[in-house]
N, C-alpha and C positions, 0 to 999 in steps of 0.2 A: 601423560602423552598428549602432545599438541593435537588439536582438532584441525584436520586438513580441509582447507577451504578453496573452492574454485569460484571465480567471479565471472559471470556472463554480463556483457555490456560494460566492460572495464574502461572503455574509451569515453563513455558518457560522464556527465557531471556527477551523478550519484555513484556510478560504478568506480570512478577514479577516487572519489572520497572514501568509499568502502575499501578500495585497494590499500590506501595509506593506513586506514584503521587496522586492517589485518596485519600489515607489516609491523605496526607498532605495538601489537599485543603478543606478549610472550606465550600466551596459552593457545595461540592460533598459528597455523603454518600455511603458507600459500602453496596450493597444489597445482593450479593451472588457471589460465586466463582464456576467455573467449570473447571475440568480437568480430563481426564480419568486416569491419573497417580496419582491422589490425594489419600492419605491414611487417611487424616484427615476428620472429619465430620463437623468441624467448626474451624474457626480461629478468635480469639478475638470477639466471639459472632456472627460472620457472617457464615451462612450455606455454606457448601462445597458440591458440587455434582460431580459425575463421569459421569452422563448421562444427556443430555439436557431434555429428556423425564420426568425425575424426577423433573424438575423445573417448570412445569406448575402451574400457579397460583402465582408465585413469583412476588412480587411487585417491579418492576424495571422500570426506565424510559429509560435507555440506556444500550445496550449490546455492550460491547468492546470485539472484537475478535482478538486474536493473536494465532491462532491455526495452522492448516496446510492446504494446498490447497485441500486435500482430504475431509476436513470437513467444510471449510469455507462457501461454497455455501449453504449447508443444514442448517448450523447454522444461517446464515443471513436470509434465508427464514423463519426459525422457529421464529426468533425474530420478524420479521414483522407480521407474522401470530398471534403472541401473543401480539401485540401492544407495542413492545419495539423497540425504534429507534436504529439501529445498527451503530457502528463506527468500521470499519473493516480495519485492517492493514495487514491482510493475503493476499498474492497475488496468482495468478493462475487462476483467473476467466476468462472465455471465454467472448467475446463480447456479445454473445447470453444470457449468464447467467446474465450479468450486465443489459442488456435491460429488461429481465424478472423481475429482482428485482426492477428496476426503476418503472415498470408498476404496480407491486404489491404494492409498497409503495405509488404510486399515488392513486391507488384504495382505499387504507386504510387511505390515508392522514397522513402518518407517515414519518417523516424525516429520513435521514440516510446518511451515508458517507462510500464509499469504497475508500481508499487512498493507492496507491502504495508506497507513502513515506510521512511521517509526518514531516520531517525536513523542516523548513522554507527555509533554504539555498538550499535544493534540488528543492523546488518549484520555487525559483528564478532562478536556473540554467535552468530549463525547459523553463521558460519564456524568459530568455536571448537567449537561443538556438533557440527558435521559431523566435525571431527578427533577429538573424544572418542568419537563413536558407533562408530568403527572398533574401539574397544577395550572400550567399555561398551554392549552392545546393549540392556540393560534401562534404559529411559528413559521419563520422563513429563514432559509439558509443562504448565505452569500459566501462563495469560495473564490479566492483570488490567487492566480498563479502566473508564472512567467509565460511569455507568448510563444514558447517552444513546446508547451505541453499539448499532446495530441488528443487526449480524451476529455470530454466534458459531459456531465459534471465530473468532478474529481472523485476518485475512490473514497476519499475521506468524507466528502459530502454525502455520497450514497450510503456509506456505512453509518454516518450520523443519522440520516433519515430512517434507516432500517431500525436503529436502536430506539429512536423516538416513537416510531410506529408500534413498537412492542408495548409501550406503556401509555401512549397518548390516546385520548378519546378521538376516534376517527371522525373527521369532519372535513368538508370542503370549505376553504377559507375565502374571504372576500364576498362581494355582492353577488347574489345569485344571477343577476342580469348583467354583470360586468362584460365589457366587450374589449378585446384586444384590437386597437387601431392599427397596430403593427404586430405581425405574428411573432411570438416568442417574448413579447414585452413582459408577461407575467412569469416568465421562467418555466422550468420543467415542473411537472405536477407528480408528486409522490404521495399517494394517500391523502390528497387534499393540501399537503404542504407544498410550498414553492421553493425551488433551488435555482439560484442565479450564479452564473459563471462569469468571472472577469478575467481577461488575459491581457497582460501589459508587460512590456519590457521593464526590467528593474525589480519586479516582484520575484519572490522565491515560492513560499507556500503560506497562505493565510486563510483563515475562515472565521466568519461571524455566524452566531446563531442568535436570532432576534425574536424574542417573545413579546407578545402584546396582550394586554387585558384592560378592562375598564379602569381608566385613570392611572395606569402604570405600565412600565415596560421593563424588560430585563434583556441585556445584551451580553453574551459571552463571546470572547474573541481569543484566538491564538495566532501568534505570528512566528514563523520560522524565518529568521533573517539570513541564515547561512545553512548550507547543507550538512555542516557538522552537527547540527541539532538532531539529526536523524541517526547518528552513528551509535549512540548509547543503546537505542532500540535494536539496531542491526546486531550489535555485539551480543546483547541479551538473547536475541533470537537464535543466533548461531550456537550459543552455549546451551540453550534449552532444548532445541529440536533433537539433538543427539541423545537425549534422555527419554524421548517420547516415542510412541508407536502409532501415532495418527496425526495427520495434518490438521491445523486449526486455522480459522479465519479471524484475524484481528489480533494485534499485539496484546490487548487486554486479557486475552485467554492465557497468556504466559506470565502475567504480573501477579 
């Protein structure tokens, strides 16, 4: 039996790419679409909604969310409360919100996924970086995205820093007496590591993790040149969350 999928934010770049992926997968069935900017009432026989409150009673197994940070938390909570397993690519969740959603999903025994990045290569980059951080505690993260991205740093950069902090010797990098001549010049501070955000037209999603040590350096980089690079991860997430009974944070939890 096909997994019934609804997509929130289907008018956006990621949402429209996810829509095509679902339509082309024989194991998935499009159940509904949601976007506040939609003008249609249906697409190819699939109902289209502008408000999630109008969707109560919709028969769906998985809620795919590519909206904005302002709506993602409420959407994910709404999905869980209505027994729909969320697969969320929107970033901007606080640690407290993630823990609350994990607990809600566990109480209701519904699977789910919040993933800062769905590209398999990005997941591998984070895993490789975590290995390197054991030996190279001096590290900086540079994330580069298109200029329409609303949150900074990216969810992927924050997730990377969290993974590094679990294994890295905690230390404040740089000269103890260094001074920023312009505020923000040294980037965001996460456990002594620095995170830098670049926003330019023409970019999609890119990240470098740069390690330095006496006499040597190590640079790890991942590039998503097209949003199709994320779809294998979205596809995996959809098919896995229906088998589970609690929400997880990070696609690596399902690999």
